[in-house]
MARDREN-918714 format. One record per residue: y, z, x of N, C-alpha, C, O in turn; residue in three letters; residue number from 1. Coordinates in nm, 2 decimals. Example, Ala and Ser with C-alpha at 12.3 -4.5 7.8 and 13.67 -1.06 7.14 Angstrom:
residues 2
nyy	nzz	nxx	cayy	cazz	caxx	cyy	czz	cxx	oyy	ozz	oxx	r	k
-0.57	0.78	1.32	-0.45	0.78	1.23	-0.33	0.78	1.32	-0.33	0.85	1.42	ALA	1
-0.22	0.71	1.28	-0.11	0.71	1.37	0.00	0.79	1.29	0.11	0.80	1.34	SER	2
This chain:
residues 116
nyy	nzz	nxx	cayy	cazz	caxx	cyy	czz	cxx	oyy	ozz	oxx	r	k
-3.18	1.07	1.20	-3.31	0.95	1.27	-3.31	0.82	1.26	-3.39	0.75	1.31	MET	1
-3.20	0.78	1.17	-3.15	0.59	1.13	-3.13	0.56	1.29	-3.17	0.45	1.34	LEU	2
-3.07	0.65	1.37	-3.04	0.59	1.47	-3.12	0.58	1.60	-3.08	0.56	1.71	TYR	3
-3.24	0.61	1.58	-3.39	0.61	1.62	-3.42	0.43	1.61	-3.46	0.40	1.50	ASP	4
-3.41	0.37	1.68	-3.46	0.22	1.63	-3.59	0.21	1.60	-3.61	0.15	1.50	GLU	5
-3.71	0.25	1.68	-3.83	0.23	1.61	-3.85	0.30	1.48	-3.95	0.28	1.42	ALA	6
-3.75	0.39	1.42	-3.81	0.46	1.31	-3.73	0.39	1.18	-3.78	0.38	1.06	PHE	7
-3.58	0.33	1.24	-3.55	0.23	1.15	-3.61	0.10	1.14	-3.61	0.04	1.04	TYR	8
-3.66	0.06	1.23	-3.76	-0.09	1.20	-3.86	-0.02	1.10	-3.86	-0.05	0.98	ILE	9
-3.94	0.04	1.14	-4.03	0.14	1.06	-4.00	0.10	0.91	-4.06	0.03	0.83	ASN	10
-3.87	0.19	0.88	-3.83	0.18	0.72	-3.80	0.07	0.68	-3.83	0.04	0.57	VAL	11
-3.74	-0.02	0.77	-3.71	-0.15	0.68	-3.81	-0.24	0.65	-3.81	-0.32	0.56	VAL	12
-3.94	-0.22	0.75	-4.05	-0.28	0.73	-4.17	-0.21	0.60	-4.25	-0.27	0.52	ASN	13
-4.15	-0.11	0.62	-4.19	-0.04	0.49	-4.15	-0.08	0.36	-4.23	-0.09	0.26	ARG	14
-4.01	-0.10	0.36	-3.93	-0.15	0.23	-3.96	-0.25	0.17	-3.97	-0.25	0.05	TRP	15
-3.99	-0.39	0.29	-4.02	-0.52	0.27	-4.15	-0.52	0.22	-4.18	-0.60	0.12	LYS	16
-4.24	-0.45	0.26	-4.38	-0.45	0.21	-4.37	-0.40	0.08	-4.43	-0.46	-0.01	GLU	17
-4.29	-0.27	0.05	-4.29	-0.22	-0.11	-4.21	-0.36	-0.16	-4.27	-0.42	-0.25	SER	18
-4.14	-0.39	-0.13	-4.08	-0.49	-0.23	-4.18	-0.63	-0.28	-4.17	-0.69	-0.38	TYR	19
-4.26	-0.65	-0.17	-4.35	-0.74	-0.20	-4.46	-0.72	-0.27	-4.52	-0.80	-0.33	LYS	20
-4.50	-0.57	-0.27	-4.59	-0.55	-0.38	-4.58	-0.56	-0.51	-4.67	-0.58	-0.60	ALA	21
-4.46	-0.54	-0.52	-4.37	-0.58	-0.70	-4.46	-0.67	-0.74	-4.50	-0.75	-0.65	ILE	22
-4.50	-0.68	-0.83	-4.54	-0.81	-0.94	-4.43	-0.83	-1.00	-4.38	-0.74	-1.07	LYS	23
-4.39	-0.95	-0.97	-4.25	-1.05	-1.05	-4.29	-1.07	-1.16	-4.41	-1.07	-1.17	LYS	24
-4.23	-1.09	-1.25	-4.20	-1.19	-1.34	-4.17	-1.32	-1.37	-4.05	-1.33	-1.40	ILE	25
-4.25	-1.44	-1.37	-4.19	-1.54	-1.39	-4.11	-1.56	-1.51	-4.11	-1.48	-1.60	ASN	26
-4.04	-1.68	-1.53	-3.98	-1.70	-1.64	-4.04	-1.82	-1.73	-4.06	-1.93	-1.69	ASP	27
-4.06	-1.77	-1.86	-4.18	-1.86	-1.94	-4.09	-1.96	-2.00	-3.98	-1.93	-2.05	VAL	28
-4.14	-2.09	-2.00	-4.09	-2.19	-2.05	-4.14	-2.28	-2.12	-4.26	-2.29	-2.09	THR	29
-4.10	-2.38	-2.23	-4.18	-2.45	-2.29	-4.21	-2.58	-2.22	-4.13	-2.68	-2.23	LEU	30
-4.35	-2.59	-2.14	-4.39	-2.72	-2.08	-4.45	-2.81	-2.16	-4.57	-2.79	-2.16	ASN	31
-4.41	-2.92	-2.24	-4.50	-2.96	-2.29	-4.59	-3.05	-2.22	-4.71	-3.06	-2.26	PHE	32
-4.52	-3.11	-2.11	-4.62	-3.19	-1.99	-4.73	-3.13	-1.96	-4.83	-3.20	-1.95	GLU	33
-4.73	-3.00	-1.95	-4.83	-2.88	-1.88	-4.92	-2.83	-2.00	-5.03	-2.79	-1.98	ALA	34
-4.87	-2.84	-2.10	-4.92	-2.80	-2.23	-4.98	-2.90	-2.33	-4.93	-2.97	-2.42	MET	35
-5.14	-2.89	-2.28	-5.19	-3.04	-2.34	-5.30	-2.99	-2.46	-5.34	-3.08	-2.55	THR	36
-5.34	-2.84	-2.47	-5.46	-2.81	-2.55	-5.41	-2.67	-2.63	-5.33	-2.59	-2.59	THR	37
-5.47	-2.67	-2.74	-5.47	-2.50	-2.81	-5.44	-2.42	-2.71	-5.33	-2.37	-2.70	LYS	38
-5.55	-2.39	-2.61	-5.55	-2.29	-2.58	-5.42	-2.25	-2.49	-5.36	-2.15	-2.51	LYS	39
-5.37	-2.35	-2.37	-5.24	-2.36	-2.30	-5.18	-2.29	-2.41	-5.15	-2.17	-2.40	ASP	40
-5.14	-2.37	-2.55	-5.06	-2.30	-2.67	-5.06	-2.18	-2.65	-4.96	-2.12	-2.62	LEU	41
-5.19	-2.12	-2.68	-5.22	-2.01	-2.71	-5.17	-1.91	-2.63	-5.13	-1.80	-2.67	TYR	42
-5.18	-1.96	-2.45	-5.15	-1.85	-2.32	-5.03	-1.88	-2.35	-4.99	-1.76	-2.33	GLN	43
-4.92	-1.95	-2.38	-4.75	-1.98	-2.38	-4.73	-1.85	-2.47	-4.65	-1.76	-2.43	MET	44
-4.80	-1.86	-2.59	-4.79	-1.72	-2.65	-4.75	-1.63	-2.60	-4.64	-1.57	-2.60	GLY	45
-4.88	-1.60	-2.56	-4.95	-1.44	-2.48	-4.81	-1.42	-2.34	-4.77	-1.31	-2.28	LEU	46
-4.76	-1.54	-2.32	-4.68	-1.53	-2.17	-4.56	-1.47	-2.26	-4.52	-1.36	-2.24	LEU	47
-4.52	-1.53	-2.33	-4.38	-1.49	-2.41	-4.37	-1.37	-2.48	-4.27	-1.31	-2.47	SER	48
-4.50	-1.31	-2.55	-4.51	-1.19	-2.60	-4.50	-1.08	-2.46	-4.43	-0.98	-2.48	LEU	49
-4.56	-1.08	-2.36	-4.58	-1.01	-2.26	-4.41	-1.02	-2.21	-4.34	-0.92	-2.17	ILE	50
-4.38	-1.13	-2.22	-4.23	-1.12	-2.14	-4.12	-1.04	-2.26	-4.04	-0.97	-2.21	GLU	51
-4.11	-1.04	-2.37	-4.03	-0.97	-2.48	-4.09	-0.80	-2.49	-4.02	-0.70	-2.53	VAL	52
-4.22	-0.81	-2.43	-4.24	-0.67	-2.47	-4.26	-0.59	-2.32	-4.36	-0.51	-2.30	SER	53
-4.17	-0.61	-2.22	-4.16	-0.55	-2.14	-4.28	-0.56	-2.01	-4.32	-0.47	-1.94	GLY	54
-4.31	-0.68	-2.01	-4.39	-0.75	-1.88	-4.55	-0.67	-1.91	-4.61	-0.62	-2.01	GLY	55
-4.59	-0.70	-1.78	-4.77	-0.71	-1.78	-4.76	-0.53	-1.81	-4.84	-0.50	-1.90	GLU	56
-4.70	-0.44	-1.74	-4.74	-0.33	-1.75	-4.72	-0.23	-1.86	-4.78	-0.13	-1.90	LEU	57
-4.56	-0.31	-1.94	-4.55	-0.25	-2.08	-4.63	-0.28	-2.18	-4.64	-0.20	-2.28	GLY	58
-4.74	-0.42	-2.16	-4.82	-0.47	-2.27	-4.97	-0.37	-2.26	-5.04	-0.34	-2.35	VAL	59
-4.98	-0.34	-2.14	-5.08	-0.26	-2.11	-5.08	-0.13	-2.12	-5.17	-0.05	-2.15	ILE	60
-4.95	-0.09	-2.11	-4.93	0.07	-2.18	-4.93	0.06	-2.30	-4.90	0.17	-2.35	SER	61
-4.94	-0.01	-2.37	-4.90	-0.03	-2.52	-5.01	-0.03	-2.59	-5.03	0.02	-2.70	GLN	62
-5.12	-0.10	-2.49	-5.23	-0.11	-2.53	-5.33	0.03	-2.51	-5.41	0.08	-2.59	ILE	63
-5.30	0.10	-2.37	-5.35	0.25	-2.34	-5.33	0.34	-2.48	-5.42	0.39	-2.54	ASN	64
-5.19	0.33	-2.51	-5.16	0.42	-2.60	-5.23	0.40	-2.74	-5.31	0.49	-2.78	GLU	65
-5.20	0.30	-2.81	-5.32	0.23	-2.94	-5.43	0.30	-2.88	-5.44	0.41	-2.92	ALA	66
-5.51	0.26	-2.78	-5.66	0.34	-2.78	-5.66	0.51	-2.75	-5.76	0.57	-2.77	GLN	67
-5.56	0.58	-2.70	-5.59	0.67	-2.75	-5.52	0.75	-2.85	-5.53	0.88	-2.85	GLN	68
-5.45	0.68	-2.94	-5.43	0.73	-3.09	-5.55	0.67	-3.16	-5.56	0.70	-3.28	ARG	69
-5.66	0.58	-3.11	-5.76	0.58	-3.21	-5.77	0.42	-3.28	-5.86	0.38	-3.36	GLY	70
-5.66	0.34	-3.23	-5.65	0.20	-3.34	-5.74	0.11	-3.23	-5.80	0.01	-3.26	GLU	71
-5.73	0.15	-3.14	-5.87	0.05	-3.05	-5.98	0.11	-3.00	-5.99	0.23	-2.97	LEU	72
-6.07	0.03	-2.99	-6.19	0.10	-2.94	-6.19	0.06	-2.78	-6.12	-0.04	-2.75	THR	73
-6.26	0.12	-2.68	-6.25	0.13	-2.55	-6.27	-0.05	-2.54	-6.19	-0.13	-2.49	LYS	74
-6.42	-0.10	-2.60	-6.40	-0.24	-2.54	-6.31	-0.33	-2.59	-6.28	-0.44	-2.52	LYS	75
-6.25	-0.30	-2.72	-6.10	-0.38	-2.79	-6.03	-0.36	-2.69	-5.97	-0.47	-2.66	GLN	76
-5.99	-0.24	-2.60	-5.85	-0.22	-2.53	-5.89	-0.29	-2.39	-5.81	-0.34	-2.33	ALA	77
-6.02	-0.28	-2.35	-6.06	-0.37	-2.23	-6.05	-0.52	-2.23	-6.03	-0.59	-2.13	PHE	78
-6.09	-0.56	-2.37	-6.06	-0.70	-2.35	-5.92	-0.73	-2.37	-5.88	-0.84	-2.34	ASP	79
-5.86	-0.66	-2.43	-5.69	-0.68	-2.43	-5.61	-0.71	-2.30	-5.53	-0.80	-2.26	LEU	80
-5.68	-0.56	-2.25	-5.63	-0.58	-2.08	-5.63	-0.70	-2.04	-5.54	-0.78	-2.02	ARG	81
-5.80	-0.72	-2.04	-5.80	-0.84	-1.92	-5.78	-0.97	-1.99	-5.82	-1.07	-1.93	GLN	82
-5.74	-0.97	-2.07	-5.65	-1.12	-2.15	-5.52	-1.10	-2.10	-5.49	-1.21	-2.05	ALA	83
-5.43	-1.02	-2.09	-5.30	-0.99	-2.05	-5.32	-1.00	-1.89	-5.21	-1.03	-1.83	ILE	84
-5.41	-0.98	-1.83	-5.41	-0.95	-1.68	-5.42	-1.10	-1.66	-5.33	-1.15	-1.59	LYS	85
-5.52	-1.20	-1.70	-5.57	-1.33	-1.73	-5.46	-1.45	-1.74	-5.45	-1.55	-1.67	GLU	86
-5.35	-1.39	-1.84	-5.23	-1.46	-1.86	-5.13	-1.47	-1.76	-5.06	-1.57	-1.73	ALA	87
-5.14	-1.35	-1.71	-5.03	-1.31	-1.62	-5.05	-1.38	-1.47	-4.96	-1.38	-1.38	CYS	88
-5.18	-1.42	-1.46	-5.24	-1.49	-1.33	-5.18	-1.69	-1.34	-5.16	-1.77	-1.24	LYS	89
-5.16	-1.71	-1.47	-5.13	-1.85	-1.47	-5.03	-1.88	-1.37	-4.95	-1.79	-1.34	ILE	90
-5.03	-2.01	-1.32	-4.93	-2.04	-1.20	-4.91	-2.20	-1.25	-4.83	-2.27	-1.19	LYS	91
-4.97	-2.25	-1.32	-4.98	-2.42	-1.33	-4.89	-2.46	-1.40	-4.94	-2.55	-1.48	ASP	92
-4.75	-2.44	-1.43	-4.68	-2.54	-1.50	-4.63	-2.43	-1.63	-4.53	-2.47	-1.69	GLY	93
-4.69	-2.33	-1.67	-4.64	-2.28	-1.81	-4.52	-2.18	-1.78	-4.43	-2.14	-1.85	LEU	94
-4.54	-2.14	-1.65	-4.41	-2.04	-1.61	-4.33	-2.13	-1.48	-4.38	-2.23	-1.43	THR	95
-4.21	-2.07	-1.43	-4.10	-2.11	-1.39	-4.07	-1.97	-1.28	-4.08	-1.85	-1.31	MET	96
-4.04	-2.01	-1.17	-4.00	-1.92	-1.06	-3.85	-1.85	-1.13	-3.76	-1.93	-1.15	LYS	97
-3.85	-1.75	-1.14	-3.68	-1.66	-1.16	-3.60	-1.69	-1.08	-3.64	-1.65	-0.97	ASN	98
-3.48	-1.77	-1.07	-3.39	-1.78	-0.94	-3.36	-1.67	-0.89	-3.38	-1.65	-0.77	GLU	99
-3.32	-1.58	-0.98	-3.28	-1.45	-0.93	-3.37	-1.37	-0.82	-3.33	-1.31	-0.73	ALA	100
-3.50	-1.39	-0.87	-3.63	-1.33	-0.76	-3.62	-1.39	-0.69	-3.60	-1.33	-0.58	ILE	101
-3.62	-1.58	-0.67	-3.62	-1.63	-0.54	-3.53	-1.61	-0.43	-3.56	-1.61	-0.31	LEU	102
-3.40	-1.58	-0.50	-3.26	-1.52	-0.42	-3.30	-1.38	-0.36	-3.23	-1.34	-0.27	GLU	103
-3.39	-1.33	-0.41	-3.38	-1.19	-0.37	-3.51	-1.16	-0.28	-3.55	-1.06	-0.21	LEU	104
-3.58	-1.29	-0.31	-3.67	-1.27	-0.20	-3.66	-1.31	-0.10	-3.74	-1.28	-0.01	ASP	105
-3.52	-1.41	-0.07	-3.45	-1.45	0.06	-3.42	-1.36	0.11	-3.47	-1.32	0.22	LYS	106
-3.32	-1.28	0.02	-3.21	-1.18	0.08	-3.30	-1.06	0.14	-3.26	-1.02	0.25	LYS	107
-3.43	-1.02	0.10	-3.50	-0.92	0.16	-3.58	-0.96	0.28	-3.63	-0.88	0.35	VAL	108
-3.60	-1.11	0.29	-3.64	-1.13	0.43	-3.56	-1.19	0.54	-3.60	-1.22	0.64	ASN	109
-3.44	-1.19	0.50	-3.36	-1.21	0.60	-3.34	-1.07	0.64	-3.33	-1.06	0.77	GLU	110
-3.32	-0.94	0.57	-3.27	-0.85	0.56	-3.36	-0.76	0.68	-3.31	-0.69	0.77	ALA	111
-3.47	-0.79	0.66	-3.60	-0.75	0.69	-3.57	-0.86	0.89	-3.57	-0.82	1.00	ALA	112
-3.56	-0.96	0.84	-3.56	-1.02	0.97	-3.44	-0.99	1.08	-3.46	-0.96	1.20	LYS	113
-3.33	-0.99	1.04	-3.21	-0.94	1.12	-3.19	-0.78	1.11	-3.07	-0.74	1.13	PHE	114
-3.26	-0.72	1.08	-3.22	-0.56	1.09	-3.17	-0.52	1.22	-3.09	-0.42	1.20	TYR	115
-3.18	-0.54	1.32	-3.05	-0.50	1.41	-2.93	-0.53	1.40	-2.84	-0.49	1.48	ARG	116
């Protein structure tokens, strides 16, 4: 099947799209020029917690487990999940692109571009 060019191209394109769909975690850095308010400091702390706790999905999973055990109400769990999602959307200087991810992005794009 891999000898069929149309099939191979389809597989490579699907692989590339699946890779792009993965939510990548940026490195958290202390950038005091970008961190000017207490809210920025709290966001930075939350991002650091998310990073050491297994990323966004890991923390959301822990919140869901705590809700199932009865340690959090439905509203508390919802609010915490929203705070995690909002913190992970931050792009303005509190996080830096991971060099390994940038290199992997480049390699995936090259592999899809030169598939023949």
